[in-house]
Legacy VTK file of the C-alpha trace (Angstrom):
# vtk DataFile Version 3.0
C-alpha trace
ASCII
DATASET POLYDATA
POINTS 360 float
-116.587 9.421 154.047
-114.200 12.264 153.206
-115.537 15.345 151.422
-114.216 16.383 148.054
-112.210 19.571 148.508
-111.315 22.174 145.900
-107.990 23.767 146.841
-107.211 27.240 145.512
-103.627 28.447 145.482
-102.177 31.261 147.576
-99.708 33.849 146.342
-96.068 32.920 146.811
-94.085 35.539 148.711
-90.488 34.791 149.679
-90.399 37.398 152.456
-93.639 36.265 154.074
-92.694 32.597 153.787
-89.452 33.409 155.613
-91.440 35.208 158.349
-93.705 32.196 158.769
-90.713 29.829 158.973
-89.265 32.051 161.700
-92.575 31.982 163.587
-92.829 28.184 163.279
-89.246 27.630 164.425
-89.622 29.895 167.452
-93.037 28.500 168.440
-91.898 24.898 168.016
-88.854 25.548 170.213
-91.108 27.086 172.843
-93.553 24.151 172.742
-90.753 21.601 173.016
-89.401 23.320 176.122
-92.844 24.023 177.633
-95.087 20.957 177.278
-98.774 21.208 178.173
-99.453 20.998 181.904
-102.413 18.637 182.062
-103.338 19.395 185.684
-104.898 22.866 185.090
-106.684 21.457 182.035
-108.191 18.590 184.037
-109.146 20.918 186.881
-110.866 23.327 184.492
-112.810 20.537 182.837
-113.796 19.253 186.281
-114.959 22.734 187.275
-117.045 23.386 184.149
-118.495 19.889 183.901
-119.076 19.693 187.656
-120.975 22.999 187.632
-123.038 21.692 184.718
-124.007 18.534 186.660
-124.825 20.498 189.823
-126.903 23.027 187.889
-128.831 20.283 186.155
-129.566 18.381 189.379
-130.813 21.532 191.124
-133.711 21.624 188.640
-135.110 18.465 190.233
-134.561 19.218 193.898
-135.344 22.905 194.513
-138.993 23.820 193.747
-138.305 27.528 193.429
-139.009 29.160 190.052
-136.090 31.669 190.066
-133.753 28.708 190.654
-135.173 27.012 187.562
-134.374 29.991 185.345
-130.976 30.545 186.966
-129.928 26.921 186.592
-131.043 26.708 182.965
-129.108 29.870 182.141
-126.086 28.367 183.915
-126.482 25.141 181.917
-126.608 27.091 178.650
-123.509 29.115 179.490
-121.639 26.014 180.659
-122.498 24.305 177.368
-120.786 27.196 175.603
-117.773 27.160 177.947
-117.291 23.416 177.457
-117.587 23.916 173.714
-115.117 26.801 173.531
-112.574 25.307 175.912
-112.720 21.606 175.144
-114.906 20.532 172.199
-113.026 22.887 169.894
-109.634 21.555 171.038
-110.867 17.976 170.698
-111.962 18.733 167.123
-108.388 19.807 166.331
-106.830 16.782 168.104
-105.137 19.203 170.491
-105.652 17.436 173.835
-105.243 13.652 173.566
-102.570 11.913 171.483
-105.220 9.554 170.109
-107.350 11.009 167.294
-110.066 8.480 168.118
-110.185 9.571 171.751
-110.248 13.248 170.736
-113.121 12.600 168.343
-115.114 10.585 170.898
-114.789 13.359 173.496
-115.628 15.967 170.850
-118.802 14.177 169.739
-119.882 13.653 173.362
-119.658 17.389 174.141
-121.406 18.407 170.925
-124.177 15.898 171.632
-124.465 17.427 175.114
-125.091 20.797 173.399
-127.597 19.274 170.942
-125.421 20.091 167.913
-124.293 17.672 165.207
-120.539 17.510 165.652
-119.839 15.438 162.547
-120.968 18.159 160.133
-119.515 21.031 162.117
-116.073 19.410 162.272
-115.956 18.686 158.531
-117.029 22.202 157.632
-114.821 23.883 160.248
-111.538 22.067 159.612
-111.745 21.641 155.822
-113.404 24.918 154.858
-113.144 27.670 157.459
-109.602 26.957 158.613
-108.203 26.709 155.112
-109.865 29.823 153.682
-111.271 32.110 156.396
-113.390 35.039 155.196
-113.233 33.832 151.588
-116.543 33.981 149.750
-117.454 30.617 148.263
-114.861 28.782 150.382
-115.514 29.655 154.035
-118.777 28.160 155.275
-118.709 30.334 158.384
-119.579 33.503 156.440
-122.799 31.837 155.267
-125.313 32.977 157.877
-128.233 32.697 155.473
-129.905 35.410 153.437
-130.713 37.383 156.550
-127.090 38.396 157.392
-124.544 39.519 154.806
-120.849 38.987 155.676
-118.720 39.744 152.642
-117.091 42.613 150.782
-117.099 40.851 147.427
-120.767 40.455 146.543
-123.845 42.606 146.483
-125.988 43.074 149.590
-129.758 43.100 149.302
-131.921 46.015 150.376
-132.911 44.515 153.717
-129.231 44.169 154.699
-129.188 47.945 155.169
-130.832 47.271 158.548
-128.849 44.176 159.547
-126.837 46.110 162.126
-130.142 46.594 163.988
-131.941 43.286 163.519
-128.802 41.097 163.331
-127.778 41.262 167.014
-131.407 40.663 167.999
-131.664 37.573 165.786
-128.393 36.219 167.165
-130.319 35.338 170.324
-132.182 32.522 168.547
-129.140 31.169 166.743
-128.548 28.080 168.911
-132.238 27.112 168.702
-132.070 27.593 164.931
-128.858 25.540 164.769
-130.115 22.634 166.870
-133.643 22.282 165.482
-133.262 23.446 161.865
-129.764 24.177 160.549
-128.258 20.769 161.336
-130.986 18.961 159.390
-130.738 21.288 156.378
-126.950 20.979 156.270
-127.171 17.208 156.592
-129.348 17.042 153.484
-127.289 19.581 151.521
-124.449 18.088 149.484
-122.583 21.290 148.616
-120.959 23.245 151.444
-118.979 26.104 149.888
-115.836 24.336 148.598
-116.835 20.991 150.131
-119.048 18.391 148.516
-120.437 15.341 150.320
-121.544 12.446 148.125
-123.275 10.426 150.826
-123.202 10.261 154.608
-122.506 6.957 156.275
-125.490 5.194 157.814
-124.075 5.594 161.327
-124.076 9.401 160.896
-127.800 9.336 160.049
-128.440 7.314 163.205
-126.258 9.537 165.387
-127.962 12.681 164.095
-131.388 11.525 165.294
-130.270 9.692 168.446
-128.243 12.641 169.753
-131.052 15.107 168.997
-133.551 12.927 170.860
-131.178 12.524 173.809
-130.753 16.310 173.994
-134.501 16.942 173.919
-134.920 14.154 176.458
-132.538 15.408 179.100
-133.158 19.139 178.567
-136.962 19.128 178.194
-138.748 15.818 178.698
-137.095 14.595 181.900
-137.378 17.960 183.706
-140.996 18.326 182.554
-141.867 14.875 183.932
-139.749 14.580 187.070
-139.038 18.129 188.274
-141.505 20.121 190.422
-142.092 22.551 187.548
-144.729 22.637 184.823
-144.040 21.934 181.164
-144.534 25.629 180.398
-142.034 26.725 183.035
-139.400 24.269 181.803
-139.923 25.341 178.195
-139.725 29.024 179.115
-136.482 28.486 181.078
-135.075 26.492 178.153
-135.782 29.274 175.645
-134.438 32.050 177.908
-131.246 30.060 178.461
-130.783 29.730 174.703
-131.284 33.457 174.171
-128.450 34.289 176.572
-126.041 31.497 175.628
-126.557 32.170 171.896
-125.446 35.785 172.318
-122.373 34.666 174.239
-121.505 31.970 171.692
-122.191 33.867 168.498
-120.538 37.131 169.483
-117.467 35.148 170.582
-117.387 33.420 167.196
-118.091 36.508 165.132
-115.577 38.910 166.628
-112.747 36.477 165.854
-113.163 37.215 162.121
-115.825 39.836 161.519
-114.791 43.238 162.819
-113.946 46.413 160.944
-110.254 45.781 160.276
-110.397 42.138 159.239
-109.999 41.344 155.552
-112.345 39.518 153.171
-111.261 37.603 150.103
-112.757 36.163 146.952
-111.267 33.142 145.204
-111.439 33.605 141.442
-110.550 30.745 139.129
-109.348 28.729 142.130
-106.504 31.171 142.841
-106.148 33.355 145.941
-103.435 35.336 144.214
-103.908 38.482 146.307
-102.384 37.097 149.500
-99.983 34.555 150.947
-101.285 31.885 153.328
-99.691 33.639 156.316
-101.170 37.038 155.550
-104.542 35.497 154.701
-104.762 33.920 158.157
-103.442 37.005 159.955
-105.508 39.508 157.983
-108.793 37.635 158.320
-108.509 36.959 162.076
-109.001 39.156 165.132
-107.705 38.720 168.687
-109.225 40.018 171.892
-107.140 40.094 175.091
-104.687 37.599 173.499
-102.152 37.622 176.354
-104.678 37.397 179.195
-104.815 34.188 181.238
-108.291 35.128 182.461
-109.588 35.541 178.902
-107.915 32.273 177.946
-109.604 30.516 180.872
-113.017 31.760 179.759
-112.750 31.643 175.970
-110.486 28.628 175.533
-108.085 30.278 173.110
-110.701 31.889 170.870
-109.298 35.169 172.147
-105.932 34.183 170.585
-107.408 33.521 167.193
-104.433 34.473 165.050
-102.239 31.987 166.918
-105.001 29.402 166.633
-105.269 29.770 162.860
-101.504 29.518 162.470
-101.233 26.570 164.890
-104.688 24.918 165.110
-103.441 21.686 166.707
-101.975 23.408 169.767
-103.854 23.180 173.081
-105.560 26.449 173.997
-103.649 26.750 177.289
-100.490 27.447 175.251
-101.937 30.237 173.129
-101.232 33.305 175.323
-97.483 32.672 175.170
-97.622 31.494 171.548
-99.419 34.765 170.763
-96.566 36.748 172.333
-94.123 34.951 170.031
-96.311 35.567 166.977
-96.880 39.254 167.801
-93.195 39.885 168.475
-92.129 38.510 165.098
-94.986 40.066 163.115
-94.464 43.500 164.635
-90.712 43.289 164.027
-91.596 42.958 160.340
-94.085 45.871 160.489
-97.115 43.575 160.350
-99.803 44.733 162.784
-102.252 41.999 163.889
-105.941 42.829 164.351
-106.777 43.225 168.036
-109.777 44.516 170.000
-111.246 44.105 173.460
-114.190 41.702 173.816
-116.851 44.406 174.057
-114.928 46.601 171.640
-115.036 43.686 169.209
-118.817 43.426 169.588
-119.179 47.162 168.920
-116.868 46.879 165.901
-118.838 43.904 164.584
-122.083 45.884 164.712
-120.425 48.769 162.844
-119.171 46.255 160.263
-122.717 44.934 159.757
-123.781 48.499 158.990
-120.892 48.991 156.563
-121.400 45.687 154.716
-125.165 46.185 154.521
-125.014 49.412 152.554
-126.844 48.766 149.314
-125.139 49.965 146.159
-127.845 51.355 143.872
LINES 1 361
360 0 1 2 3 4 5 6 7 8 9 10 11 12 13 14 15 16 17 18 19 20 21 22 23 24 25 26 27 28 29 30 31 32 33 34 35 36 37 38 39 40 41 42 43 44 45 46 47 48 49 50 51 52 53 54 55 56 57 58 59 60 61 62 63 64 65 66 67 68 69 70 71 72 73 74 75 76 77 78 79 80 81 82 83 84 85 86 87 88 89 90 91 92 93 94 95 96 97 98 99 100 101 102 103 104 105 106 107 108 109 110 111 112 113 114 115 116 117 118 119 120 121 122 123 124 125 126 127 128 129 130 131 132 133 134 135 136 137 138 139 140 141 142 143 144 145 146 147 148 149 150 151 152 153 154 155 156 157 158 159 160 161 162 163 164 165 166 167 168 169 170 171 172 173 174 175 176 177 178 179 180 181 182 183 184 185 186 187 188 189 190 191 192 193 194 195 196 197 198 199 200 201 202 203 204 205 206 207 208 209 210 211 212 213 214 215 216 217 218 219 220 221 222 223 224 225 226 227 228 229 230 231 232 233 234 235 236 237 238 239 240 241 242 243 244 245 246 247 248 249 250 251 252 253 254 255 256 257 258 259 260 261 262 263 264 265 266 267 268 269 270 271 272 273 274 275 276 277 278 279 280 281 282 283 284 285 286 287 288 289 290 291 292 293 294 295 296 297 298 299 300 301 302 303 304 305 306 307 308 309 310 311 312 313 314 315 316 317 318 319 320 321 322 323 324 325 326 327 328 329 330 331 332 333 334 335 336 337 338 339 340 341 342 343 344 345 346 347 348 349 350 351 352 353 354 355 356 357 358 359
């Protein structure tokens, strides 16, 4: 079932449309002459997935408590790395030619992480990518009443302290997502500009089956067959989520929510204040966009402007695509948002403080 989508209009700007055509032409020429090299991609997947398997098996064969905690932390971080580097690309049909094969691989990796991929993909591709940082249209700025991410509404009094409690609460985000958020979102029909009439029966089944499989392989099997107690396994599980949630959420948040990124509000279904190009560029933030090391770790999230302009491109291409994009934008006196990774985290915390100021 496809969601109903309300589509606001962007401002028409002849100059900026010409800039975007130049970017597209140059990037397309580059991609035609430099096809994706599948070997490094396969090797990276083998490395990340192989380390995940090894880490998981060590839980059963080494009766040493520090190893339990270490391996669970490794599993949590490898879940995030597989998600950033591969699940995200699969969701955008950026690896295989077959959409069906991309979707199957995507759902497998999301199930491995315990997250409902069906809902995330619908919300991510139809809402966030079309209208990033737009209140009422981008589902990714809806972090619940506890965190306020907008410049167009009115923060509540408790948001004054969100720069303090927010980063602390981020540590429980993946637990919240897996065991609460997915179920609430599945029931909810309205998702910002998206509206679901009814989910197919198979999606109901997959929601519960994949959740049970995740709980089974991450908690029940280790509690029954490993040399550790139920309490030890549960403690390792929670600690792993604390660490991996910080890694995941800060990576997500600094791609759009730092001090220099722009926020928008769609009034009467018209985003008349910006063109599509400048909306994507202004609302996104890069960190180490030309670095191969950063690309290897973050799977192209570090090249977020290039990703939003060309979402169906494999992440291994983004460092060079980013160079093309930056060269053309800077030639036209357009300065992209860019931070370091840790600088982005610091900037995000300062933004939380700024956005949380209550207007009396």
